[in-house]
Backbone as XML, in Angstrom:
<?xml version="1.0"?>
<chain id="A" units="angstrom">
  <residue number="1" name="MET">
    <atom name="N" x="-128.887" y="78.710" z="-22.615"/>
    <atom name="CA" x="-128.685" y="77.071" z="-23.094"/>
    <atom name="C" x="-130.311" y="76.754" z="-23.295"/>
  </residue>
  <residue number="2" name="HIS">
    <atom name="N" x="-130.340" y="75.953" z="-24.350"/>
    <atom name="CA" x="-131.653" y="75.229" z="-24.791"/>
    <atom name="C" x="-131.549" y="73.688" z="-24.482"/>
  </residue>
  <residue number="3" name="ASP">
    <atom name="N" x="-132.731" y="73.191" z="-24.364"/>
    <atom name="CA" x="-132.664" y="71.837" z="-24.043"/>
    <atom name="C" x="-132.239" y="71.086" z="-25.553"/>
  </residue>
  <residue number="4" name="SER">
    <atom name="N" x="-131.863" y="69.983" z="-25.420"/>
    <atom name="CA" x="-131.308" y="69.355" z="-26.817"/>
    <atom name="C" x="-131.597" y="67.872" z="-26.665"/>
  </residue>
  <residue number="5" name="LEU">
    <atom name="N" x="-131.781" y="67.211" z="-27.821"/>
    <atom name="CA" x="-132.017" y="65.856" z="-28.010"/>
    <atom name="C" x="-131.372" y="65.254" z="-29.231"/>
  </residue>
  <residue number="6" name="SER">
    <atom name="N" x="-130.445" y="64.307" z="-29.206"/>
    <atom name="CA" x="-130.074" y="63.626" z="-30.346"/>
    <atom name="C" x="-130.254" y="62.010" z="-30.218"/>
  </residue>
  <residue number="7" name="PHE">
    <atom name="N" x="-130.420" y="61.697" z="-31.442"/>
    <atom name="CA" x="-130.463" y="59.998" z="-31.695"/>
    <atom name="C" x="-129.542" y="59.660" z="-32.568"/>
  </residue>
  <residue number="8" name="THR">
    <atom name="N" x="-128.903" y="58.484" z="-32.312"/>
    <atom name="CA" x="-127.913" y="58.090" z="-33.330"/>
    <atom name="C" x="-128.288" y="56.541" z="-33.517"/>
  </residue>
  <residue number="9" name="VAL">
    <atom name="N" x="-127.776" y="55.901" z="-34.501"/>
    <atom name="CA" x="-127.981" y="54.424" z="-34.724"/>
    <atom name="C" x="-126.801" y="53.743" z="-33.911"/>
  </residue>
  <residue number="10" name="PHE">
    <atom name="N" x="-126.945" y="52.539" z="-33.828"/>
    <atom name="CA" x="-125.665" y="51.864" z="-33.346"/>
    <atom name="C" x="-125.632" y="50.425" z="-33.875"/>
  </residue>
  <residue number="11" name="ASP">
    <atom name="N" x="-124.511" y="49.645" z="-33.727"/>
    <atom name="CA" x="-124.219" y="48.270" z="-33.998"/>
    <atom name="C" x="-125.042" y="47.475" z="-32.861"/>
  </residue>
  <residue number="12" name="PRO">
    <atom name="N" x="-126.058" y="46.808" z="-33.147"/>
    <atom name="CA" x="-126.679" y="46.148" z="-32.148"/>
    <atom name="C" x="-125.861" y="44.812" z="-31.731"/>
  </residue>
  <residue number="13" name="LEU">
    <atom name="N" x="-125.046" y="44.331" z="-32.557"/>
    <atom name="CA" x="-124.237" y="43.134" z="-32.125"/>
    <atom name="C" x="-122.933" y="43.485" z="-31.191"/>
  </residue>
  <residue number="14" name="ARG">
    <atom name="N" x="-122.542" y="44.835" z="-31.168"/>
    <atom name="CA" x="-121.476" y="45.176" z="-30.393"/>
    <atom name="C" x="-121.914" y="46.235" z="-29.400"/>
  </residue>
  <residue number="15" name="ASP">
    <atom name="N" x="-122.603" y="47.287" z="-29.657"/>
    <atom name="CA" x="-122.763" y="48.409" z="-28.922"/>
    <atom name="C" x="-123.689" y="48.511" z="-27.725"/>
  </residue>
  <residue number="16" name="ALA">
    <atom name="N" x="-124.687" y="47.817" z="-27.730"/>
    <atom name="CA" x="-126.166" y="48.071" z="-26.927"/>
    <atom name="C" x="-126.341" y="47.056" z="-25.963"/>
  </residue>
  <residue number="17" name="PRO">
    <atom name="N" x="-126.998" y="47.336" z="-24.957"/>
    <atom name="CA" x="-127.429" y="46.610" z="-23.910"/>
    <atom name="C" x="-128.894" y="45.869" z="-24.676"/>
  </residue>
  <residue number="18" name="GLU">
    <atom name="N" x="-129.323" y="44.692" z="-24.069"/>
    <atom name="CA" x="-130.433" y="44.027" z="-24.528"/>
    <atom name="C" x="-131.795" y="44.840" z="-24.233"/>
  </residue>
  <residue number="19" name="MET">
    <atom name="N" x="-131.742" y="45.748" z="-23.407"/>
    <atom name="CA" x="-133.132" y="46.271" z="-23.060"/>
    <atom name="C" x="-132.676" y="47.973" z="-23.012"/>
  </residue>
  <residue number="20" name="CYS">
    <atom name="N" x="-134.082" y="48.768" z="-23.337"/>
    <atom name="CA" x="-133.979" y="50.011" z="-23.191"/>
    <atom name="C" x="-133.630" y="50.497" z="-21.796"/>
  </residue>
  <residue number="21" name="SER">
    <atom name="N" x="-132.774" y="51.532" z="-21.799"/>
    <atom name="CA" x="-132.212" y="52.068" z="-20.461"/>
    <atom name="C" x="-133.189" y="52.814" z="-19.835"/>
  </residue>
  <residue number="22" name="ILE">
    <atom name="N" x="-134.475" y="53.226" z="-20.491"/>
    <atom name="CA" x="-135.431" y="54.051" z="-19.908"/>
    <atom name="C" x="-136.492" y="53.242" z="-19.291"/>
  </residue>
  <residue number="23" name="CYS">
    <atom name="N" x="-137.150" y="52.454" z="-20.242"/>
    <atom name="CA" x="-138.248" y="51.522" z="-19.655"/>
    <atom name="C" x="-137.791" y="50.229" z="-19.228"/>
  </residue>
  <residue number="24" name="GLU">
    <atom name="N" x="-136.538" y="49.766" z="-19.676"/>
    <atom name="CA" x="-136.041" y="48.465" z="-19.178"/>
    <atom name="C" x="-136.895" y="47.279" z="-19.597"/>
  </residue>
  <residue number="25" name="SER">
    <atom name="N" x="-137.679" y="47.449" z="-20.832"/>
    <atom name="CA" x="-138.503" y="46.317" z="-21.088"/>
    <atom name="C" x="-138.628" y="46.184" z="-22.562"/>
  </residue>
  <residue number="26" name="ASN">
    <atom name="N" x="-138.201" y="46.871" z="-23.474"/>
    <atom name="CA" x="-138.195" y="46.676" z="-24.883"/>
    <atom name="C" x="-136.715" y="46.992" z="-25.457"/>
  </residue>
  <residue number="27" name="PRO">
    <atom name="N" x="-136.272" y="46.166" z="-26.511"/>
    <atom name="CA" x="-135.007" y="46.289" z="-27.009"/>
    <atom name="C" x="-134.840" y="47.701" z="-27.660"/>
  </residue>
  <residue number="28" name="PRO">
    <atom name="N" x="-133.579" y="48.306" z="-27.521"/>
    <atom name="CA" x="-133.380" y="49.481" z="-27.789"/>
    <atom name="C" x="-133.199" y="49.686" z="-29.429"/>
  </residue>
  <residue number="29" name="VAL">
    <atom name="N" x="-133.455" y="50.631" z="-29.800"/>
    <atom name="CA" x="-133.494" y="51.224" z="-31.366"/>
    <atom name="C" x="-132.404" y="52.216" z="-31.540"/>
  </residue>
  <residue number="30" name="PHE">
    <atom name="N" x="-132.356" y="53.050" z="-30.660"/>
    <atom name="CA" x="-131.349" y="54.401" z="-30.906"/>
    <atom name="C" x="-130.517" y="54.452" z="-29.694"/>
  </residue>
  <residue number="31" name="HIS">
    <atom name="N" x="-129.530" y="55.193" z="-29.859"/>
    <atom name="CA" x="-128.532" y="55.568" z="-28.777"/>
    <atom name="C" x="-129.085" y="57.105" z="-28.488"/>
  </residue>
  <residue number="32" name="TYR">
    <atom name="N" x="-129.286" y="57.654" z="-27.524"/>
    <atom name="CA" x="-129.884" y="58.892" z="-27.230"/>
    <atom name="C" x="-129.131" y="59.844" z="-26.288"/>
  </residue>
  <residue number="33" name="GLU">
    <atom name="N" x="-129.050" y="61.039" z="-26.387"/>
    <atom name="CA" x="-128.534" y="61.990" z="-25.571"/>
    <atom name="C" x="-129.543" y="63.207" z="-25.308"/>
  </residue>
  <residue number="34" name="PHE">
    <atom name="N" x="-129.947" y="63.539" z="-24.089"/>
    <atom name="CA" x="-130.931" y="64.355" z="-23.759"/>
    <atom name="C" x="-130.225" y="65.451" z="-22.738"/>
  </residue>
  <residue number="35" name="LEU">
    <atom name="N" x="-130.261" y="66.728" z="-23.081"/>
    <atom name="CA" x="-129.692" y="67.635" z="-22.255"/>
    <atom name="C" x="-130.835" y="68.710" z="-21.960"/>
  </residue>
  <residue number="36" name="ALA">
    <atom name="N" x="-131.218" y="68.729" z="-20.672"/>
    <atom name="CA" x="-132.162" y="69.619" z="-20.195"/>
    <atom name="C" x="-131.600" y="70.887" z="-19.843"/>
  </residue>
  <residue number="37" name="ASN">
    <atom name="N" x="-132.315" y="71.871" z="-19.833"/>
    <atom name="CA" x="-131.866" y="73.277" z="-19.711"/>
    <atom name="C" x="-131.297" y="73.482" z="-18.522"/>
  </residue>
  <residue number="38" name="GLU">
    <atom name="N" x="-132.100" y="72.783" z="-17.359"/>
    <atom name="CA" x="-131.590" y="72.977" z="-16.020"/>
    <atom name="C" x="-130.546" y="72.085" z="-15.739"/>
  </residue>
  <residue number="39" name="SER">
    <atom name="N" x="-130.023" y="71.234" z="-16.394"/>
    <atom name="CA" x="-129.080" y="70.245" z="-16.167"/>
    <atom name="C" x="-127.635" y="70.611" z="-16.734"/>
  </residue>
  <residue number="40" name="SER">
    <atom name="N" x="-126.566" y="70.001" z="-16.153"/>
    <atom name="CA" x="-125.412" y="70.610" z="-16.924"/>
    <atom name="C" x="-124.934" y="69.109" z="-17.501"/>
  </residue>
  <residue number="41" name="ASP">
    <atom name="N" x="-125.517" y="67.990" z="-17.013"/>
    <atom name="CA" x="-125.019" y="66.657" z="-17.436"/>
    <atom name="C" x="-126.043" y="66.213" z="-18.147"/>
  </residue>
  <residue number="42" name="PRO">
    <atom name="N" x="-125.824" y="65.631" z="-19.451"/>
    <atom name="CA" x="-126.783" y="64.930" z="-20.462"/>
    <atom name="C" x="-127.188" y="63.774" z="-19.892"/>
  </residue>
  <residue number="43" name="GLN">
    <atom name="N" x="-128.556" y="63.233" z="-20.082"/>
    <atom name="CA" x="-128.806" y="61.737" z="-19.787"/>
    <atom name="C" x="-128.517" y="61.183" z="-21.205"/>
  </residue>
  <residue number="44" name="LYS">
    <atom name="N" x="-127.765" y="59.850" z="-21.085"/>
    <atom name="CA" x="-127.390" y="59.175" z="-22.283"/>
    <atom name="C" x="-127.780" y="57.706" z="-21.971"/>
  </residue>
  <residue number="45" name="GLY">
    <atom name="N" x="-128.062" y="57.248" z="-23.142"/>
    <atom name="CA" x="-128.248" y="55.645" z="-23.151"/>
    <atom name="C" x="-128.884" y="55.161" z="-24.215"/>
  </residue>
  <residue number="46" name="PHE">
    <atom name="N" x="-129.408" y="54.055" z="-24.260"/>
    <atom name="CA" x="-129.983" y="53.350" z="-25.415"/>
    <atom name="C" x="-131.703" y="53.451" z="-25.198"/>
  </residue>
  <residue number="47" name="CYS">
    <atom name="N" x="-132.433" y="53.683" z="-26.154"/>
    <atom name="CA" x="-133.755" y="53.726" z="-26.051"/>
    <atom name="C" x="-134.640" y="52.818" z="-27.039"/>
  </residue>
  <residue number="48" name="CYS">
    <atom name="N" x="-135.757" y="52.348" z="-26.860"/>
    <atom name="CA" x="-136.675" y="51.690" z="-27.669"/>
    <atom name="C" x="-137.391" y="52.893" z="-28.473"/>
  </residue>
  <residue number="49" name="ARG">
    <atom name="N" x="-138.143" y="52.509" z="-29.408"/>
    <atom name="CA" x="-138.926" y="53.340" z="-30.160"/>
    <atom name="C" x="-139.962" y="54.331" z="-29.364"/>
  </residue>
  <residue number="50" name="PHE">
    <atom name="N" x="-140.594" y="53.387" z="-28.538"/>
    <atom name="CA" x="-141.599" y="54.099" z="-27.657"/>
    <atom name="C" x="-141.046" y="55.197" z="-26.616"/>
  </residue>
  <residue number="51" name="CYS">
    <atom name="N" x="-139.835" y="54.981" z="-26.045"/>
    <atom name="CA" x="-139.356" y="55.843" z="-25.255"/>
    <atom name="C" x="-138.522" y="57.073" z="-26.089"/>
  </residue>
  <residue number="52" name="ALA">
    <atom name="N" x="-138.222" y="56.836" z="-27.354"/>
    <atom name="CA" x="-137.764" y="57.846" z="-28.286"/>
    <atom name="C" x="-138.906" y="58.733" z="-28.374"/>
  </residue>
  <residue number="53" name="VAL">
    <atom name="N" x="-140.242" y="58.463" z="-28.551"/>
    <atom name="CA" x="-141.463" y="59.078" z="-28.760"/>
    <atom name="C" x="-141.558" y="60.017" z="-27.559"/>
  </residue>
  <residue number="54" name="LYS">
    <atom name="N" x="-141.284" y="59.483" z="-26.437"/>
    <atom name="CA" x="-141.534" y="60.158" z="-25.097"/>
    <atom name="C" x="-140.460" y="61.186" z="-24.824"/>
  </residue>
  <residue number="55" name="LEU">
    <atom name="N" x="-139.318" y="61.018" z="-25.192"/>
    <atom name="CA" x="-138.153" y="61.950" z="-25.231"/>
    <atom name="C" x="-138.456" y="63.135" z="-26.042"/>
  </residue>
  <residue number="56" name="LEU">
    <atom name="N" x="-138.842" y="62.793" z="-27.306"/>
    <atom name="CA" x="-139.148" y="63.822" z="-28.166"/>
    <atom name="C" x="-140.403" y="64.730" z="-27.720"/>
  </residue>
  <residue number="57" name="GLY">
    <atom name="N" x="-141.332" y="64.161" z="-27.094"/>
    <atom name="CA" x="-142.441" y="64.874" z="-26.432"/>
    <atom name="C" x="-142.080" y="65.754" z="-25.310"/>
  </residue>
  <residue number="58" name="LYS">
    <atom name="N" x="-141.131" y="65.309" z="-24.394"/>
    <atom name="CA" x="-140.558" y="65.918" z="-23.542"/>
    <atom name="C" x="-139.862" y="67.192" z="-24.141"/>
  </residue>
  <residue number="59" name="LEU">
    <atom name="N" x="-139.075" y="67.099" z="-25.070"/>
    <atom name="CA" x="-138.390" y="68.226" z="-25.873"/>
    <atom name="C" x="-139.428" y="69.283" z="-26.312"/>
  </residue>
  <residue number="60" name="GLU">
    <atom name="N" x="-140.438" y="68.717" z="-26.983"/>
    <atom name="CA" x="-141.648" y="69.478" z="-27.572"/>
    <atom name="C" x="-142.239" y="70.321" z="-26.402"/>
  </residue>
  <residue number="61" name="ARG">
    <atom name="N" x="-142.522" y="69.732" z="-25.203"/>
    <atom name="CA" x="-143.144" y="70.458" z="-24.090"/>
    <atom name="C" x="-142.319" y="71.525" z="-23.568"/>
  </residue>
  <residue number="62" name="ALA">
    <atom name="N" x="-141.063" y="71.282" z="-23.688"/>
    <atom name="CA" x="-140.139" y="72.368" z="-22.993"/>
    <atom name="C" x="-140.068" y="73.462" z="-24.053"/>
  </residue>
  <residue number="63" name="GLU">
    <atom name="N" x="-140.024" y="73.148" z="-25.330"/>
    <atom name="CA" x="-139.960" y="74.273" z="-26.404"/>
    <atom name="C" x="-141.136" y="75.186" z="-26.333"/>
  </residue>
  <residue number="64" name="SER">
    <atom name="N" x="-142.235" y="74.546" z="-26.239"/>
    <atom name="CA" x="-143.638" y="74.985" z="-26.411"/>
    <atom name="C" x="-143.614" y="76.069" z="-25.092"/>
  </residue>
  <residue number="65" name="GLN">
    <atom name="N" x="-143.149" y="75.567" z="-23.978"/>
    <atom name="CA" x="-143.086" y="76.538" z="-22.600"/>
    <atom name="C" x="-142.083" y="77.651" z="-22.799"/>
  </residue>
  <residue number="66" name="GLU">
    <atom name="N" x="-141.080" y="77.453" z="-23.519"/>
    <atom name="CA" x="-140.328" y="78.634" z="-23.740"/>
    <atom name="C" x="-141.058" y="79.661" z="-24.685"/>
  </residue>
  <residue number="67" name="TRP">
    <atom name="N" x="-141.581" y="79.218" z="-25.661"/>
    <atom name="CA" x="-142.240" y="80.031" z="-26.775"/>
    <atom name="C" x="-143.463" y="80.787" z="-25.984"/>
  </residue>
  <residue number="68" name="ALA">
    <atom name="N" x="-144.092" y="80.071" z="-25.005"/>
    <atom name="CA" x="-145.215" y="80.764" z="-24.252"/>
    <atom name="C" x="-144.536" y="81.899" z="-23.330"/>
  </residue>
  <residue number="69" name="GLU">
    <atom name="N" x="-143.564" y="81.641" z="-22.830"/>
    <atom name="CA" x="-142.756" y="82.515" z="-21.758"/>
    <atom name="C" x="-142.344" y="83.646" z="-22.768"/>
  </residue>
  <residue number="70" name="GLU">
    <atom name="N" x="-141.885" y="83.570" z="-23.920"/>
    <atom name="CA" x="-141.392" y="84.856" z="-24.756"/>
    <atom name="C" x="-142.486" y="85.514" z="-25.162"/>
  </residue>
  <residue number="71" name="GLU">
    <atom name="N" x="-143.876" y="84.969" z="-25.274"/>
    <atom name="CA" x="-144.852" y="85.763" z="-25.756"/>
    <atom name="C" x="-145.258" y="86.447" z="-24.653"/>
  </residue>
  <residue number="72" name="ALA">
    <atom name="N" x="-145.349" y="85.812" z="-23.270"/>
    <atom name="CA" x="-145.900" y="86.667" z="-22.278"/>
    <atom name="C" x="-144.785" y="87.796" z="-22.114"/>
  </residue>
  <residue number="73" name="ALA">
    <atom name="N" x="-143.590" y="87.838" z="-22.284"/>
    <atom name="CA" x="-142.636" y="88.771" z="-21.889"/>
    <atom name="C" x="-142.667" y="89.843" z="-22.960"/>
  </residue>
  <residue number="74" name="LEU">
    <atom name="N" x="-143.085" y="89.414" z="-24.360"/>
    <atom name="CA" x="-143.322" y="90.508" z="-25.301"/>
    <atom name="C" x="-144.685" y="91.334" z="-24.979"/>
  </residue>
  <residue number="75" name="ARG">
    <atom name="N" x="-145.680" y="90.482" z="-24.674"/>
    <atom name="CA" x="-146.947" y="91.109" z="-24.137"/>
    <atom name="C" x="-146.721" y="92.173" z="-23.034"/>
  </residue>
  <residue number="76" name="ALA">
    <atom name="N" x="-145.964" y="91.643" z="-22.018"/>
    <atom name="CA" x="-145.624" y="92.613" z="-21.067"/>
    <atom name="C" x="-144.891" y="93.997" z="-21.300"/>
  </residue>
  <residue number="77" name="ASP">
    <atom name="N" x="-144.277" y="93.655" z="-22.486"/>
    <atom name="CA" x="-143.592" y="95.062" z="-23.092"/>
    <atom name="C" x="-144.643" y="95.727" z="-23.871"/>
  </residue>
  <residue number="78" name="ASP">
    <atom name="N" x="-145.794" y="95.426" z="-23.828"/>
    <atom name="CA" x="-146.790" y="96.007" z="-24.710"/>
    <atom name="C" x="-146.409" y="95.980" z="-26.303"/>
  </residue>
  <residue number="79" name="GLN">
    <atom name="N" x="-145.707" y="94.858" z="-26.598"/>
    <atom name="CA" x="-145.798" y="94.717" z="-28.047"/>
    <atom name="C" x="-146.754" y="93.704" z="-28.608"/>
  </residue>
  <residue number="80" name="ASP">
    <atom name="N" x="-147.149" y="93.921" z="-29.895"/>
    <atom name="CA" x="-147.956" y="93.115" z="-30.746"/>
    <atom name="C" x="-147.656" y="91.802" z="-30.638"/>
  </residue>
  <residue number="81" name="VAL">
    <atom name="N" x="-148.188" y="90.776" z="-30.195"/>
    <atom name="CA" x="-147.896" y="89.361" z="-30.051"/>
    <atom name="C" x="-148.823" y="88.525" z="-30.990"/>
  </residue>
  <residue number="82" name="SER">
    <atom name="N" x="-149.834" y="89.134" z="-31.849"/>
    <atom name="CA" x="-150.720" y="88.314" z="-32.467"/>
    <atom name="C" x="-150.042" y="87.393" z="-33.680"/>
  </residue>
  <residue number="83" name="GLY">
    <atom name="N" x="-148.946" y="87.826" z="-34.300"/>
    <atom name="CA" x="-148.300" y="87.026" z="-35.097"/>
    <atom name="C" x="-147.641" y="85.864" z="-34.469"/>
  </residue>
  <residue number="84" name="PHE">
    <atom name="N" x="-147.017" y="86.272" z="-33.474"/>
    <atom name="CA" x="-146.032" y="85.269" z="-32.586"/>
    <atom name="C" x="-147.065" y="84.195" z="-32.032"/>
  </residue>
  <residue number="85" name="ARG">
    <atom name="N" x="-148.158" y="84.532" z="-31.524"/>
    <atom name="CA" x="-149.188" y="83.777" z="-30.935"/>
    <atom name="C" x="-149.721" y="82.715" z="-31.939"/>
  </residue>
  <residue number="86" name="GLN">
    <atom name="N" x="-150.013" y="83.495" z="-33.093"/>
    <atom name="CA" x="-150.597" y="82.389" z="-34.149"/>
    <atom name="C" x="-149.524" y="81.469" z="-34.625"/>
  </residue>
  <residue number="87" name="ARG">
    <atom name="N" x="-148.334" y="81.841" z="-34.750"/>
    <atom name="CA" x="-147.173" y="80.904" z="-35.057"/>
    <atom name="C" x="-147.071" y="79.904" z="-34.011"/>
  </residue>
  <residue number="88" name="ARG">
    <atom name="N" x="-146.941" y="80.300" z="-32.745"/>
    <atom name="CA" x="-146.973" y="79.327" z="-31.596"/>
    <atom name="C" x="-147.939" y="78.369" z="-31.460"/>
  </residue>
  <residue number="89" name="LEU">
    <atom name="N" x="-149.247" y="78.890" z="-31.685"/>
    <atom name="CA" x="-150.342" y="77.694" z="-31.686"/>
    <atom name="C" x="-150.416" y="76.912" z="-32.840"/>
  </residue>
  <residue number="90" name="ALA">
    <atom name="N" x="-150.042" y="77.402" z="-34.004"/>
    <atom name="CA" x="-149.823" y="76.534" z="-35.327"/>
    <atom name="C" x="-148.743" y="75.553" z="-34.925"/>
  </residue>
  <residue number="91" name="THR">
    <atom name="N" x="-147.879" y="75.936" z="-34.437"/>
    <atom name="CA" x="-146.664" y="75.026" z="-34.358"/>
    <atom name="C" x="-146.840" y="73.990" z="-33.399"/>
  </residue>
  <residue number="92" name="PHE">
    <atom name="N" x="-147.378" y="74.287" z="-32.286"/>
    <atom name="CA" x="-147.698" y="73.204" z="-31.232"/>
    <atom name="C" x="-149.084" y="72.718" z="-30.956"/>
  </residue>
  <residue number="93" name="SER">
    <atom name="N" x="-149.864" y="72.670" z="-32.247"/>
    <atom name="CA" x="-151.024" y="71.941" z="-32.639"/>
    <atom name="C" x="-152.141" y="72.800" z="-31.656"/>
  </residue>
  <residue number="94" name="GLY">
    <atom name="N" x="-152.111" y="74.039" z="-31.338"/>
    <atom name="CA" x="-153.179" y="74.591" z="-30.572"/>
    <atom name="C" x="-153.286" y="74.493" z="-29.098"/>
  </residue>
  <residue number="95" name="LYS">
    <atom name="N" x="-151.837" y="74.000" z="-28.690"/>
    <atom name="CA" x="-151.767" y="73.822" z="-27.135"/>
    <atom name="C" x="-151.606" y="75.292" z="-26.530"/>
  </residue>
  <residue number="96" name="ARG">
    <atom name="N" x="-152.269" y="75.481" z="-25.326"/>
    <atom name="CA" x="-152.188" y="76.659" z="-24.695"/>
    <atom name="C" x="-151.423" y="76.413" z="-23.536"/>
  </residue>
  <residue number="97" name="ASN">
    <atom name="N" x="-150.377" y="77.360" z="-23.258"/>
    <atom name="CA" x="-149.587" y="77.199" z="-22.018"/>
    <atom name="C" x="-149.826" y="78.381" z="-21.018"/>
  </residue>
</chain>
């Protein structure tokens, strides 16, 4: 299972609380659902645009870590990882894990 994140819009006159359910200080813009690999229950709620960016960053870090672990497993099997490594670094802006 992989981490997943989804955003949807909502009717602000009917469906949402007045404040972001993450930071509790800004009005929400999206309804979100975040499912972490290690959790069976998704986090759900309404978030502001700032928290939406943070959730997306959390998902990116998890995916970057998975790619790094895959690269390490391939390297341990004595496989050429140069193409994979180049793609991973380009995809994640040169982050090293």
